[in-house]
N, C-alpha and C positions, 0 to 999 in steps of 0.2 A: 913698484906692489909698497911704498911705502907704508906701513902704517895697517897692512891686510895680512899679518901674518895668521891671525886671528882665524879672519875671515877663507884666506887661505887652506888654515888646518880642516873647518869646519867644511870644504867644499871635498879633499882628498877624501875625510871620513866618511863622508856618506856616499861615494863612490868606490869604495873600495869592495874588493871582489867579496868579504865576509859579509857583507854588509846583507838585509832579507830582501832589501832592494833599493838598487845603486842608481836614486835619483836625489836630484836636488834645484829646489826652484829659488831660485836669487831675487829680491823685489828690491825697489828704492829709485830714489828722484836722479833725471837724466843726470849725465855726468859726474853718477859716485863714482864709478868704479866697476859695474855690472859687467862690462863687454871686456873690461882689464883681466876681472876673475876669469870670464871665459874663454879669454887666450892664453893666458897660463895654464889653466885643466887641461886643453884641446893639445898645447906644445909638451907636456906632462905627458902626457896620455899616448901621442903619438911616439915619442921616444922611448918608451916602455912598450911597444909593438902593440898598441891598442889604436882600431881601425876608428876614423874619427869623419865622422858624415854631421855637416854645419844648415844651418837654416838661420837668416837672418827675415824677419817681419820688414815689410816698409810699404808707407799709407798709398803707394801710386799703387801697388798690388791687392789692396785688399779686399776689392771687388771679384777679383781673378782666381775662378774655382782650382782649387789645388796647387794655389802658384806655389803655396811655400812646399806643399808634398813635393814637386818639380823640382824645389831647387836641391832640395834637400837628398834627393834619389839620383837626381843625373848624373851621378859620379858611378852607379854603380844600379844603372838603370838595365845594363845589357844580363843580369841575371837574374830579370822578369821570366827571362827564357828558361829555367829552370823549374819555374811556378808551376805546381795544378793547374788545369786548364782556365776551372772554374778562373781561380784567383787573380791568374795571369791576364784574361777579359777584363776580369771589373780592373785592375791596376791600369792598365793601359788607355781603356775606353776612358777613364778617368782626368786624363791627359790628351784627352779627343787623339786617342795614339788606336790602333787596331781596327777590326774589321765587323767589330759585333757589335751594331747597334742598337740593340736594347740598352735599356738606362740602365748602369751597375749599380751595383748592391754594393753602400756605401759601408756596409759591416763587411764584405765581402772583400772590395777595398782594401778596408784594413786591415785584414785577416793578410791579404797580400804580400802588408808592410813589413808586418811581424813574421810572417813568413823568410819574405826574404831580409830581413835585418837577424833570422836566427842561424839564419845560412851562413852568411857574412859571420854571425861569431859563432861559429862552430871552428874556423880556423883563426881568428885572432878575436881578443877580445873586442866590442863595438860599443862606442863615446855617441852619444847621440846629442848633438850640442845647439838650442832653441833661440835666437835671444829676441830680444825687439818683438816678442808673441804677441802681444797689443797688437799688431799690425797685419799678424796671420790671416789667412780667409778662412772662413770657421769649416768650408772644410778639412782642410792640413790639420787648424787645432783639434775636430773631433778625432781626425788618426789618433794625434801622439795624444790626446785623452785616452785614448784606445790600448794603445802601446803603453803607458803610466800604469794602467790597471795589471798587468801583465808580464810585469818586469819579473816576478817572482821563482827565479830556477833559471832566468836568462843567464850569461853575461853579458848584458846587454848596460850599460849607463846610460840616464837620462837626465840631462844639466839643462834645465829649463831660467830665461829670464825675461823679466817684464817690468814694464815699468809704473811706478808707484808702489803703495804700499797694500795693495786689493790685490788679490790668489785670484786667477782665471778663472769663470763657472764652469771651465770645462775639464778641471784639471784636478787628478784627484786627493778630495784630502791628505788620505795615505803619505802623502809626497810632503817631505819635510820640505818648509822654509827657511828663508834665511833672511833677511833684512839688511841690505849692508846701512849702515848710517854716514853720516858724514863723519871725514877724519877728524882728532883729538885736537886740539890747538898744539900742541907740540909736532906732533905727525905732518900736523897742515905746516906751518916752518920751516924741518926740516924738507919736507918735499918741494917746497917753493926754493930752497937755496940747492937743493938740485938740478935748477933748471939751467940751460944756459945764455939766459938776461938775469946780470944783476939787481935783484933792489935794492935799496936803503933808504932808510929813515920815512920817512910819512907817507910814501910812493909803497915802500915796503905793508906799514901798515895797513892801510888802503888795501891794499890784493887782501894781506889777510882778511880784515872783518867784512870786506864786500862775497868773498868766495865763502867763507861762514862752513869752508872746511870741503868744499867740491871739489875734488881735484879735478877734473875739466877746466871747470874758472879759474883754480888756481891757478893750472898751465897756460891757458887762453889768455889771462887778464894781465899775468907778466909778462906773456908776447905781445898785449898790444902796447903796454906800456912802456917795455924799450922799446917798437918801434914809432912812440910817438913822445914819448919823453915826459908821459906820466898817464892817472888813472883817470879818465873822466869820469862825472859825479855824475854815477847812476840812480840817486835813489835809495828804494830798496823794492829793487825789483824782484820778480819770482828768478829764481835760478836759469827755469828755460826763459824767458824773454830777455833776462842778463846776455845767456851766450847766446841766443840768436840775436843780440844786437853785435855784439862781440864780432862772432863768425861774421855778420852782414859787412862791419867792418874790414874785415881781411880781402870778401869779395870784392870789396871797390874799391882798392888798392889794384886789384890786376886789369889785363889788359882787358878791350873792351871784347875778342875775337872768345879768350878764356872765358871773360864771363856768359860772355850766350851759350860758348860750349855747356857750363856749367850748367844753366837753365836748362839745358835740352835733355841731358840726366836728371836732374831735379825733378822734373816733369815725366819724363819715363824711368823711372828708377823698376832697375829689375828689366828693362829690353835691354839686346843686347847690344858692346861697340859699335859694331857693323853697322845698326840701327840709329842709333845716335846717328855715328856719324853722316849718315845715307842724309840725315835731318839736317846737317851741316851747309850750307852754301858750299857749290860746287866749288872743287880745290881748295878746300878747308884740309892741311895734316894734320895727321896727329899728334904733330909738335906743341897743336892749339892744348894743348892740357899739359904741359910742360910747366910752367906759370903755378895752376891748381897744385898740380905736383910737389912742386915743388916748398907752396906755403901751406903743404899739410894737409892739404883738408878734403884730398882725394887720393885714393890707389887706382894703377890702371893695371887692368888683366889682359890675357890675348882675348877676353872675350866676354867683359863685364867692363864696368867705372862700380866702385862701391866706393859709398860717401863715409869718412873716418870715422863719423859719427851722425845718426839722425837729423839733430838739433842744425846741420850744416845742412843739409837739405832743403830742410824748413826754412832756413835763413834764406835761401838763394830764393827759392821758388815766390815764398812769401815777400820780397823786399822787391820782386817786378813788377812794376806798374799791369793791371789787367793787363792791353790791348800788349802786353811786350809776351805776356804770359802767352794767351790765346795763338802769334802768331806762331808760338814755340811747340803748342801739342798738333795747329795742326801741322807743321812741319815733322810733324813725329808721326800722325795717319796717314801721309802721307808717305814715306816711310816705312811704313806697316803693313802695307797690302796683302803680304804672305801669312799674317798674322790678325784675321778676324775680330778677334776679342779683344788684344791688346788695342787695336782701329779704335775701334767702336766709343772704349771710355776714353781716347783720346779725344774721339770728333764731340762727344758728350761733353769734356773740360770746356770745349773751345765755341761752344754753342751758346749762345742765348736767347735766342729767339725760336720758336715751334721749326722743326726744320724735319719734314716726314721722312726724308730717306736714313740719315741719323738715329730718330727712331726708330725706325723698322734695322736698321744694322744692330743697335742694344738691345732690343728685342727678340734678335736672332741669338744675340750672345745670352742675355737670361733664358734663355730654351734650350741653347747650349749648358748653359748650366746645371738646370733642373733635369736633363738627360745623363748629368754625372752626380746625378742624389745632391748637388750644394745650392741650395734652396732659401739661405738667408744673400747667398748673392745673384739668384734669381733673382729675389723680392725684388734686389735694388737696383735690378736692371729692367726688369718691369717699372717699377715705378715712376724711372725720370726717362724711360721711352715713353709713357704716359704724358709726362710734363713738356714734351719737345715731339711730342705728334699733332699734328693738324687736322686730325680726320678725329669728330667724338667719337663716332662708334668703336675707332679701335683705340682712342683712349678709356672710352668704357672698358673695353675689353682686355685690356693690362692693367688696368685697376682691379678688377675682378678677380683675373688668374694672377695677380699677386697678393689680393686678399685670399684665398684658397692657399698658397701656395706658403700664405703664415701659418693659416692653420696645421695646414701637415708638419711646420716645422716648428707648432706648440706654443708661438707667437703671438695671442689671441687680443694684448690689448694692438697691434698693430695691424691684424688682420681686422677687429674691427671698420678701424681708423682707414683701411684702404675701404672695405667695403662701402661703407658711408662717402666715402670719397667718388665710388662709382656709380653711387645710384645718383647722387645729383649733377655728374656729367652726361647718365647716361638720357639717349632722346628713341631710343626706339621703343616701346609696350613689349615688345616681344622680352625684350632684355629684363624689362624689369624683375618676372618671375623668380629669377636667378640668382640676379645680382641680392635682392631680397631676401631671397632664400637663404645666400648665405652670411646675411646679418643674423636671419634666425638662426642660424646652426652657431654662429659666434655666443647669441644671446640664450640659449641651450645651457652652452658647454659651460657656461660661467652661470647657468643656477639661476639663469630668468624665466622662466618658462613660460607664465602668459603674455612677454612680449615677445619670445620667441616665436611662439604659435601665433600671434598678431601680424607678425613680419611675412610667413609666409601666408597666410590664408588673408591678406590684406588687399580691398582694393579688386577683387573678385580675381584675383591671380589665382586661388584655387578653384575655378570654377572650369568640370570635366573636361572644356572644348583645349583650356591651354594649359592646366600641372604639367609641365614638364616629370621625365623622370626624374632630373636631379634633387627639382624641389618632393616632389611627393615623398624622395625618401628620408630629407631633415624633415620633411612636417608627420611623418609616421615617426621615424626617431625620436622625437619632442613628443608626441603622444605618448608613445611609449612609455618612455624616463619617467615623462608626468605621472602615468596613471590617471590624467581627467576622463572621464568619461563623455565629459560636452566633446570634448578632443577625437575621442574616441569615435563616433557616433558620425562627425562631421566627415571625417575621412572614412567610412564607414561609406556613405551615403555617397562621395564623390569615387571612391573608386569603385562601386557598381556599379555607374554609367559612363565610366570609362571605357574607351573603346585600347583593347585591351590585344586584338591579334596581333598586334604586329612588335609586341615584345613580350611577345607569355614565356619567354624562359632567359626574359633577361636577368641579371641577378637583382638591381633596381627594382623590377616588377613583382618576384616573388618577393624579395623583403618588405614589400609594404602590406602586399596580403599575411605575411606569413608575422611578423610583428602587428599586425591592424590586428590578426582575428587567428591567431595557433591552434589552436583546438581547431578551428574549424576548416584553413587550410596547409595544416600542417602536416596529414601522409600522404598529400597529393608532393608536397612539396621535397620531403622524404625522397619518395620517391627519384628525383630529377638532381637532386643535392649532387651523387656521383657525380654523376656524370659535368655538372658545374663546375665542380670543385676540382677534377680532372682537367677539364680545358686547358692549354697552356696559352701563354701570351695573356693572360690577366691582369689588367691593371692593379695600382697597391690599391684605388678605391672599389673595387670591384672585389678585389682578393679581403679584405677587410667585412663587407657587407656580405660575402657568401659567410665568414668567418664564425659573425657575429649570429647571422640568422640559423646557421647550426647551431650557434650556443644556444640560440632561445628555444627550437624545440628537440634538444639533447638528442642531437650526433655531434656530443660530446671531443669524442677522436678525430672526426672531422674540423671542427673546430679549434680544438688543437695546432692541426697540423697545418690548417690557414692560416689564422695570425701568427703564430710561430714563423713560419717566413716575410712578416711584418716588422715578428719586435721579439726575437729570442731574446730571452730573458740576460744573455748576457753582453748583450749591446748595450752602448756605452749612452745611447740616445732610444733608448726605447719603452723612457717616459717623457719622449717630447710629440714623437709619430701624434699624430692627431689629438693634439691638447691631452695624451697623457690614456684617451679614452681606448685605444687598440692593447697597450702594456693590462688596463683594468681587466678589458674581457678577456686574454690569454688569462692572466690571473682567474679567473671565473671559473674557467673551463677546466685550469691543475686542479684547482679546488674542487670540481667536483668531479673530476675522476684521478682522484688519491692521491695527484703529482702534488704534495704539499709542499716539499720544498721548493719546486720549484714553481707555485705559485707562491711564498713565500719570496721565494730572491725576484721574481716579480712585480710584486707591488710594497717590497720595501722602499724604495728610493722614491716613487711615485706617492706612497703615503707620508714618507715624510715632509716633503714638499707641504702637504696639504697641515702637517703641524706645524709648519714654518709662517701659514698665516697666507700659502697658496690656497685659496677655495675656489675651485673648477668640479667641476664633474668627473673628471678623470680623477684627479686626486682623494674625493671624498668618495668614489668606488673605491678605486684603492686602499683606502682607510676603511671600507665596512670587506674586503678580505681579512684585512689582515687580524677587524676584530674576530668573525670568524672562526681564523687559525688558531687566535689563542684560544679560543672559549677549546677549540678542541683538541688542541697541545699541550693542554696542563696550566693556562694561564692567564683564569679567569676574570679576577681586578682586571689587570689591563688591558681585556678584550672590553671589559664595561667601561671601561675608560673610553679607549675607541670609539663603540657606539655610543657615547650619550656627545661628542666630541663631532661625530657625523651626523645625528639627529638632529642636532642643536644649528645644525645649516642646515638639511636637508629640509627638516620639517615647516619649517616657515616660509624656506622656497616652494614650495611643494613637488620636491622631489620623490614622489610616492614611489618609486623604484629603486631606490637606495633606499629610503626609508623602511620599506620592509627588510629588505638585505639586513641592515642594523639591525633592527628589531629581533629580526630573526639569530643575528650572533650574541642580540643580547640576551635571548632567551636562551640560546643553550650557555651560556656564560652560567647564568643563576642556576639552570637543571645541575651544571658541573660544581657550583658547590650549593647542592641540595638546599639550595629555594627555593620551592616550588611552587608558592603561589607570586615570587618574583617575575618566575619564568612563564607560566601562565598570562600575569600583566600584559608581557612583552608578547606572547602569540598572540594571546586573544586578541591588539590593537592592529594585528593583519588582517582582519576581519570588522567591517561595520558591525551597526546596530541590529541588524537584522541576520548578521553572521556570513553577509556577501563576502566575496573577496575587494581588499583595502584596493591592490592593484592586481588588476584582472589577471595577468598573467602569472609573477612572479610571488601572489599570496596564495595562492593553490599548492605551493610546493610544500607550504610550513603547516599543514594540514595534517598529517601524523603527527609531529614533534607541541601543535597546539592540541590532540589530543591523549596525547600520555600527560598532559600535564595538567589537565581536565580532570582525566580520571585522576590521578593522586593530588588533587584538593575540592573533589567532589560536585564536579562539574561538567557529566557521563553527560546528562540533558543538553545542554548546554553546546557540546561539541559535533551533540549529536546535527545539529540544527548547523552547524555549521558545515561539519560535510554534505549533507543535501543542498545546500548554497553552492561549494564548492563543484558539486557533484553536476548541479544543473548549467553550472558555467561552462564546465567541460566536456559534457556532451558524450560522443563518439568519442571526443578527438585527444584523449589520455595519450600521450610519447608511453614506451612500457615504462620510463622510470615512475612518472605520475601514477599509474594504473597499481606501482608497486609500492607507492606512499600511499593513492585512496586506501586499497588494498591490508596496507598494513595497521592505517586510522579506522579502519572497520571491521579490526578483528580486535583491537582494542576498546573497541565504543562494545563492540555484538556480546552476548550470552556466552553462557557455554558451549550450548549445540550449534552454535555456527561460525566463534572462532576460529578453530580448526580450519576450517575452510576456506576461510579468509587467510588465516597466515601460510599454508597451502598456497594461495593463489597468490601471494604477494611473493611469494620464495619460490617457486614453481616457473618462471620464466627466466631462462638464464643470464637471458640481455639485460636483466640488471645488474649483474658482476660489475656494469660496465660503469655503478656508481657505487663502490666499496664500504663508502660509510654507513651511506643509507644502506646498505645491504647487512652491511652487521647489526643496526637497528634494528632490521624486524627478525634478523637471528636469534638478537634477544630476545627481543619482548614473548618471540614466540618460546624460547628458553626458559623465562620466567612464566609463561603461563602452562606452560603443557611443567614445572614441577611446582605448581600450587595445585593441576591436577594430579598432582602422586604420579607423574609417569617419569619418572625419575630418568630412565637407561635414554629414550629421545630427550630429555632434559639438558641431559650431559652432553649429548652429542651437538647441541643448538647452540650451549653455551660456550661447548670447548672452541666451535669455528668460530662464532663471533668474537669471542675473548681472539683470537689469529691472526686474525682479523684488524681489529681494535690494536692489538701491537704492534702490527706494518705500519698500518697507517701511525702512530705515536696517540690514537685517541687517549688520552693518560683516562678520564671519570669513566671511561668506558670501558674499559679492558679494566677497571680498578671494580667495577661495578658487577659485570662479568664472572671475576675472579668471587667474590663475594659469595654470588650465586650458586655459583661452581660447588663453592665449601656447604653451601646450605644443605645443597644436592648429594652430596657427603665426596666429594671427588679433593684426596688431598694433592692440592696447587701449591707450588711456589709463590714467590710474591713477583709481579711482573717483571721478564727476565729485562734489565739493559741495554737497549739495541745500539751495539758498537757502531752501526753503519749509523744510524741518526745520530750521533754523536758528530759526525763529520760537519763540515760548511756546508750547506746545498748544494756549492760548485761540485766540491771534492765527492758528495751524493752521489751526482748525476755522474761525475767522471767513472766512479766505480762500478756506476752500474751499466753506463752504455759498454766496457770494459768485460763486464760479465756478460755482454751478448756479444763478442769478441772480437768489438772492434780494433782497431789496429790503433795506436797513440796519435799516427797524423789524421787518420776518418775520426775520433774524436775530436780533436781537435779542429777540424773543417769546420765539425757541430757544433762546437759552441767555443769558435771565433778562440782559440787558444794555440800557443805554437807548441808542436809534437813534445819538444824538450821540456814544456811546464807543464803537458799531460806526464808525462813519467816523472816528474819531480813530486804531483800531486801524489801519483801511484803508490811513490817511493815512500810518502810521509804517512799516507794510509794502510797501509799494508801493517804495522803492528798492531796500530788501532784495530784492526779487523782480528788481527789473531791468523794471517795468514801470508805465505814465503813465495806464492804464484801466482798468476793470473787465473791460474786454470780454479783455482780455488776457492774466485772473486764468487760466480757464478749460488757456490752454496750458500757464501752471506746474504745475497741478494734472494733467495728463494725462501728462507728459512725466515728472515724481516720481512716477508708477505704474506707468507701463512697461505693458506690453501686458497681464498677467495672467494668461495663459493656463495 
């Protein structure tokens, strides 16, 4: 630890119990001393009574689902028996254990790990140490990322080390980082002097110059120089190459049997010692490892073999000719018959020509990874299985499955490439539609709308006899987001000709009808939705389809419930699933239903990706969510910036669904600023020159906002034309929400003799309470109208109701407007009250609201994917802000904040 006092102090400070979040990331080049710092921290923690759990990534296991997590938890896995049932089942299922055959929920698995860690930490402080995380499997990384975000209030420390200077993308930016530098010259000289191999003169200078302050290079070059009598001329090799060459030279000096054993260990790193021994020639004794141990290359344990440094493994493996490595992989495959996943990858590494049996084994491994929720590992397995297969149909199927798994994982570039390869490999006309549909889906998600529809409608793929449920679902989704009349008409014709008897109640079938003609088919589908939503065993794609369908048809609560099962805003990868589309859909549902904190929580990370240049349909829709929220909650200038950025991308791409959302957000922002002319300009752009809806569905919902802006700018006649055209489009198919908006628009545009009845119609259906902001707008407009009619008592009641709802939502401008109207009606009102509840973070607001419903800390933790201890910490910190001292008072706080919602 020469020269590392500053780094050691930084580690101690970061992991101190008093730190808000006890975590630290170490970065640096190979051999710079990251592992040494981890070892020192772990030893000191253990000496102080802390429980230490460790995991070290290795390249040989990076494609094995949850291999790193299993390594981390193996010493404490018996503690899983004390977990709640769902968590225990998810954790064991992730490891291929247990009896539950259902695919595990990755976030439930993560919550199980958090709960287990929290339980361990309740007895003794816990330190989790993760080394070489650049080689950890993706699933294990996601779980560690989940933990890193939830350490506040927990007696748990997290110490992570990764090669290089780029922080892992899955690790929370709030985790502090420390780049471990090379040693300064004086410290490097001291470290060299401390070695048992004495070097002087030119040899010493050569070692110091060549190592350039890298501690591992200093030690290994000094060892080599002492044994060989000098330092070889290496030129200016990168440290990694230099060290690998150095280690390879050390391995070359070992007996042949030890070199063979080392190669098997390098090819099977992560496998048990017993498996490696079984792969060695019969009769080989454990003493075969002694020369390698004496040379300091490996450490032997009762159950495993550890290379002292990952570069030793790389050197051993890289120095062997391919034919020798192949024999090692085949020997390991024979020894791993009880571990089908490791065996499949060993066979894969040994196979150079197509081999149907190896491809089948690898596909089985990949599908088990899918069942465990490890999509990245599944894609790698399916892609390799496609390369090794001998049947073109199998190759096509594997590539197409890998493409769809990539979409679900949010990697659209990989998905497009895999779908293209599947199409090239395909020889079956029946499969062409689905594969082309996948390409169309990727094109839609990357906002190439014309190309997207052309792909699903190419070469007769969309004729009624050939159209499949999956392809039609993609096609109707493209047409909905594009808002293209031509695409919509094409689909209407095809769907009317399709034989629907066999799929009448399938979610995909109802989706096709609902999004293509929501006003014509909406009522019938709404009747079927409750039973379909409650049906058990739905696939994630079916849940997503039903959830978005519910959103389109204004079954907002159902949409929140279904979509929340897939992408709870608390989840680390919520913005990745289905390329962010599901997270954006859930954010819109929460916004519509008045859960604005949840909407913001679900959209912010995804919208940040858009701001960074990741222009996908999911990210730009999230930006439109934020634009709307900012307009409503008192940040209209920021809302206009978000809306302008979204429009700059979506208008040229012809994504009319998001264009309408962004324009409406801009109109609301201009309204909040009192700029009614600009508000009218944005809102009028949602309808064409004749007044018809620009987007046949979404534009209709802005009809009342447009009418309000039109009245204020002297364009009421134009607004009447728009309302008439919307009424023609909707016919008798309006939902309760849309009827409320249309009646409000009609009331704003009517004469005194008709307005009262129309306002009463807008507010008469209690179902309208499900959309509180729009409900409050109607109350506000009615109150203003009543005041102008000098019906002051009624006006006061309506305006008071509006103000209370706006206050509960945090709709700053509209609350102030209601307050001003109340003053004009002769009511002495205080300025809008500051909401202590809304001053909390979105996550803390959710915890308070759930606690107010009577949920325990454990129940809240399960719902929000937090440990009970963390929930308790949040409540403890929220109580003083809310002015309460017990949970029983939270209900009053929440009810006072929400208002009556009439």
